[in-house]
C-alpha positions as CSV (number, residue, x, y, z in Angstrom):
1,M,26.2,-94.5,-88.6
2,R,26.1,-91.3,-86.0
3,E,24.9,-93.2,-83.1
4,L,27.2,-96.4,-83.6
5,A,30.0,-93.9,-84.1
6,L,28.8,-91.9,-80.9
7,V,28.7,-95.1,-79.1
8,A,31.9,-96.2,-80.4
9,A,33.6,-92.9,-79.3
10,L,32.4,-93.5,-75.8
11,F,33.2,-96.8,-75.4
12,L,37.1,-95.9,-76.4
13,V,37.2,-93.3,-74.3
14,Y,36.1,-95.0,-71.6
15,K,39.0,-97.8,-72.2
16,A,41.5,-95.4,-72.3
17,A,40.6,-93.9,-69.0
18,R,40.9,-97.4,-67.8
19,V,43.9,-97.8,-69.4
20,A,45.7,-95.1,-67.8
21,G,44.8,-95.8,-64.2
22,A,46.3,-99.5,-64.8
23,D,49.6,-99.0,-62.8
24,R,48.3,-99.0,-59.0
25,G,48.5,-103.1,-58.6
26,S,49.7,-103.2,-54.8
27,T,46.9,-100.2,-54.0
28,A,44.3,-102.2,-55.9
29,V,45.2,-105.5,-53.9
30,E,45.0,-104.0,-50.6
31,N,41.5,-102.3,-51.2
32,G,40.6,-105.7,-52.2
33,E,41.5,-107.4,-49.2
34,W,39.8,-104.2,-47.3
35,I,36.2,-105.1,-49.2
36,W,36.6,-108.6,-48.9
37,R,36.8,-108.2,-44.8
38,V,33.9,-105.8,-45.1
39,E,31.9,-108.2,-46.7
40,R,32.4,-110.8,-44.3
41,L,31.5,-108.2,-41.7
42,F,28.1,-107.4,-43.2
43,H,27.6,-111.4,-43.3
44,L,27.5,-111.2,-46.9
45,P,28.2,-114.6,-48.9
46,N,31.5,-115.7,-49.2
47,E,32.6,-115.6,-53.1
48,A,34.6,-118.5,-52.6
49,A,31.6,-120.8,-51.3
50,F,30.0,-119.8,-54.3
51,Q,32.8,-121.1,-56.7
52,H,34.2,-124.1,-55.4
53,P,30.6,-126.3,-56.3
54,V,31.2,-124.8,-59.6
55,L,35.1,-125.7,-60.0
56,S,34.0,-129.4,-59.8
57,H,32.2,-129.1,-63.0
58,E,34.1,-128.3,-65.8
59,L,31.4,-127.8,-68.2
60,L,29.9,-125.2,-66.1
61,V,33.0,-123.4,-65.5
62,H,33.2,-123.0,-69.1
63,L,29.5,-121.6,-69.6
64,A,30.6,-119.4,-66.7
65,N,33.6,-118.1,-68.5
66,G,31.6,-118.2,-71.8
67,Y,29.5,-115.8,-70.9
68,Y,31.5,-113.6,-68.9
69,A,33.1,-113.2,-72.5
70,Y,30.7,-113.1,-75.2
71,V,27.4,-112.2,-73.7
72,H,28.0,-108.8,-72.0
73,F,28.4,-106.2,-75.0
74,P,26.5,-108.5,-78.1
75,A,23.6,-108.2,-75.1
76,T,23.7,-104.7,-74.5
77,A,24.8,-103.9,-78.4
78,I,21.5,-106.1,-79.4
79,C,19.2,-104.3,-77.0
80,L,20.1,-101.1,-78.1
81,I,19.8,-101.4,-81.7
82,W,16.4,-103.1,-81.3
83,L,15.4,-100.5,-79.2
84,Y,16.6,-98.0,-82.2
85,V,14.4,-99.5,-84.4
86,R,11.3,-100.4,-83.0
87,H,11.0,-97.8,-79.8
88,P,13.4,-94.6,-80.6
89,V,12.3,-92.6,-77.1
90,H,13.2,-95.5,-74.6
91,Y,16.3,-95.9,-77.0
92,L,17.4,-92.4,-76.1
93,W,16.1,-92.8,-72.4
94,T,18.7,-96.3,-72.4
95,R,21.9,-94.3,-74.2
96,R,22.0,-91.9,-71.8
97,M,21.3,-94.3,-69.0
98,L,24.4,-96.6,-69.8
99,A,26.5,-93.2,-70.6
100,G,25.7,-91.7,-67.3
101,L,26.8,-95.3,-65.5
102,T,29.8,-95.8,-67.3
103,A,30.9,-92.0,-66.4
104,A,30.1,-92.7,-62.7
105,A,31.3,-96.1,-62.6
106,L,34.8,-94.5,-64.4
107,V,35.3,-92.0,-62.2
108,L,35.2,-94.9,-59.5
109,H,37.9,-96.7,-61.5
110,L,40.3,-93.9,-61.3
111,L,39.9,-92.7,-57.6
112,V,39.6,-96.5,-56.5
113,P,41.6,-99.0,-57.8
114,L,40.4,-102.7,-57.1
115,A,41.7,-106.0,-57.6
116,P,39.3,-108.7,-58.3
117,P,39.1,-111.7,-56.2
118,R,40.8,-113.5,-58.5
119,L,44.0,-111.2,-57.9
120,T,43.6,-111.0,-54.3
121,A,45.5,-114.1,-52.4
122,L,43.3,-113.7,-49.9
123,T,39.8,-114.7,-50.7
124,G,41.6,-117.6,-51.8
125,M,39.4,-117.9,-55.5
126,V,40.9,-119.1,-58.4
127,D,41.4,-117.5,-61.8
128,T,39.1,-119.6,-63.9
129,G,39.3,-117.8,-67.3
130,S,43.1,-118.3,-67.1
131,R,42.8,-122.0,-66.0
132,Y,40.1,-123.4,-67.9
133,G,39.5,-120.8,-70.7
134,P,37.8,-118.9,-72.6
135,A,40.0,-116.2,-71.3
136,V,39.4,-112.8,-71.1
137,Y,42.5,-111.5,-69.5
138,G,45.8,-111.5,-70.1
139,P,48.4,-111.5,-66.9
140,P,47.9,-107.8,-65.5
141,D,51.7,-106.5,-65.6
142,T,51.8,-107.2,-69.6
143,D,47.7,-106.4,-70.4
144,T,47.8,-103.4,-72.5
145,L,44.1,-103.4,-73.5
146,S,42.3,-103.4,-70.0
147,N,42.5,-102.4,-66.4
148,Q,42.2,-105.7,-64.4
149,Y,42.3,-103.5,-61.2
150,A,38.9,-102.1,-61.9
151,A,36.5,-103.9,-60.4
152,M,34.5,-101.8,-58.2
153,P,31.6,-101.0,-59.5
154,S,30.9,-104.0,-62.0
155,L,29.7,-103.0,-65.3
156,H,28.6,-106.5,-65.9
157,V,26.1,-106.1,-63.4
158,G,25.4,-102.6,-64.3
159,W,25.1,-102.9,-68.2
160,A,22.7,-105.9,-67.6
161,L,20.2,-104.4,-64.9
162,A,20.4,-101.1,-67.4
163,V,19.5,-103.4,-70.7
164,A,17.0,-105.7,-68.2
165,I,15.0,-102.1,-67.2
166,A,15.0,-101.2,-70.7
167,L,13.6,-104.0,-71.7
168,M,11.1,-104.1,-69.3
169,A,9.6,-101.0,-69.8
170,V,8.6,-101.8,-73.4
171,T,7.4,-105.0,-72.6
172,G,3.8,-106.6,-71.4
173,R,3.3,-107.4,-67.8
174,R,2.9,-111.0,-68.5
175,W,6.9,-111.3,-69.3
176,R,8.5,-108.0,-68.3
177,W,10.1,-109.4,-65.2
178,L,11.9,-112.3,-67.3
179,W,14.3,-109.5,-68.0
180,L,16.0,-109.6,-65.1
181,A,17.4,-113.2,-65.4
182,H,20.0,-111.5,-66.9
183,P,21.4,-109.4,-64.5
184,L,20.6,-112.1,-61.9
185,V,22.9,-114.7,-64.0
186,T,25.3,-112.4,-65.1
187,S,25.8,-111.7,-60.8
188,L,26.2,-115.3,-60.2
189,V,28.7,-115.6,-63.4
190,V,31.2,-112.7,-62.5
191,V,31.3,-114.2,-58.6
192,C,31.7,-117.6,-59.9
193,T,34.7,-116.7,-62.4
194,G,36.5,-114.6,-59.7
195,N,36.3,-111.4,-61.5
196,H,33.8,-109.6,-59.1
197,Y,32.9,-109.3,-55.3
198,W,28.8,-109.1,-54.3
199,L,29.6,-105.4,-53.3
200,D,30.6,-104.4,-56.9
201,G,27.6,-105.3,-57.9
202,I,25.8,-104.0,-55.4
203,V,27.6,-100.4,-56.0
204,A,26.7,-100.5,-59.7
205,A,22.6,-101.0,-59.4
206,M,23.1,-98.1,-56.8
207,L,24.5,-96.0,-59.0
208,L,22.4,-96.7,-61.8
209,T,19.6,-96.3,-59.7
210,V,21.0,-92.4,-59.2
211,V,21.5,-92.0,-62.6
212,C,17.7,-93.5,-63.5
213,L,16.6,-90.9,-60.8
214,V,18.3,-87.6,-62.6
215,L,17.2,-89.2,-66.1
216,P,13.8,-87.5,-67.3
217,T,11.6,-90.5,-67.7
218,P,10.5,-91.2,-71.0
219,R,7.3,-90.6,-72.6
220,T,5.2,-93.7,-71.9
221,D,2.0,-92.7,-74.2
222,R,0.5,-95.1,-77.0
223,Q,2.4,-93.3,-79.5
224,S,5.7,-94.6,-78.3
225,T,4.9,-98.1,-78.3
226,D,2.2,-98.8,-80.7
227,P,2.1,-97.9,-84.5
228,P,0.3,-95.3,-85.4
229,T,-3.1,-95.2,-86.4
230,R,-4.8,-93.2,-89.1
231,R,-8.2,-91.6,-88.0
232,P,-11.1,-91.7,-90.5
233,T,-11.4,-88.0,-91.4
234,R,-14.5,-86.6,-90.5
235,W,-15.2,-83.4,-92.7
236,P,-17.3,-80.3,-90.4
237,R,-20.9,-79.8,-92.0
238,Q,-22.9,-77.0,-92.5
239,R,-26.8,-76.9,-92.5
240,M,-28.0,-74.6,-95.4
241,P,-30.7,-72.3,-94.8
242,V,-34.0,-73.6,-95.5
243,P,-35.8,-71.4,-98.6
244,Q,-38.8,-69.5,-97.4
245,A,-41.7,-69.9,-99.4
246,P,-44.0,-67.0,-100.6
247,S,-46.8,-65.7,-98.7
248,G,-49.9,-68.1,-98.8
249,Q,-48.1,-71.2,-99.7
250,L,-47.0,-74.1,-97.6
251,P,-42.8,-73.9,-97.6
252,P,-40.8,-77.0,-98.7
253,R,-39.9,-79.9,-97.0
254,A,-36.1,-80.5,-96.3
255,D,-33.8,-83.0,-97.4
256,A,-31.1,-85.2,-96.8
257,G,-29.5,-83.0,-99.9
258,D,-30.0,-79.4,-97.4
259,V,-27.2,-80.8,-95.4
260,L,-23.7,-80.4,-97.6
261,R,-20.5,-81.3,-97.3
262,T,-18.2,-78.0,-96.9
263,P,-15.0,-78.7,-98.7
C-alpha cells in the first residue's frame, strides 16, 4: 500500500505540473514546426510516410490507437508489481529509474512546450484518435486533464524502454532481448498515431541513459534472483584425547566414538 500510494502521488504531481504548462499553444506549434525541419535536416524518416499506409487499413489504425491508450500505463504497473513480488531489489531500481526519467521529462515539458505532429499543420498528419477512436485526448483548448503540448520527450517510449530494461535485467539470456519489442512497437505506434516525432523518442532514450548512469547498479548476485537455499549444518568437531595406558600395558585402540560433536 505504501508503494502504491507513493507511485500514485508522483503521478498526480506529474499530471498537475503538466496541466500548469498547458496554455502555450502558439509557442508549442512553432516549436513543433522547428522540430519537423530539424528532422528533415538530419534525414530522419518522415512521420507522415509511416502514417499514410496505416490509414488505408482501419483495423491497424484501431490497433495502434488501442495500444497507445491501453498498454502504456497498465504494462508499467504490471511490471512494477511483478518486480515488487519477485525481485524487490530490481523493483526499487526500476521505480527510481521511472521517477528520475519522469522528473527530467517534466522539466523539459515546462521549458520547451511542443505540439505533437497531429496538432502541427506543417506535418500534414492526421489525428487518428479523434478520427477513428479510441481517443485519449479531447480538443486541446478544452482539455483540462492533460497537457497536449508536452510531446518531448515521449514518456510512452521512455517508460516502455525502462520496462524492457528492467525485465531484461531479471530474465535469462535466451529470451531477454524479446522485451525490446515493447519499446519498438511503442515507438511505431506513437508516430503512426501522430502523437510524437522521432526525436521525442530519441530524447527519451537519452534521458533514460543518463538516469541509469546516475543510479547505482542493483545487486545481481544469486540471492536477488534465486530462492534461498538452506545449507546443511555442519557441527564443529573436536577430537577427544586418547587415554594414556598404564606403564607396561598397550594403549587402547581409538574407535569412532572418540570423535564427538560439540553442541
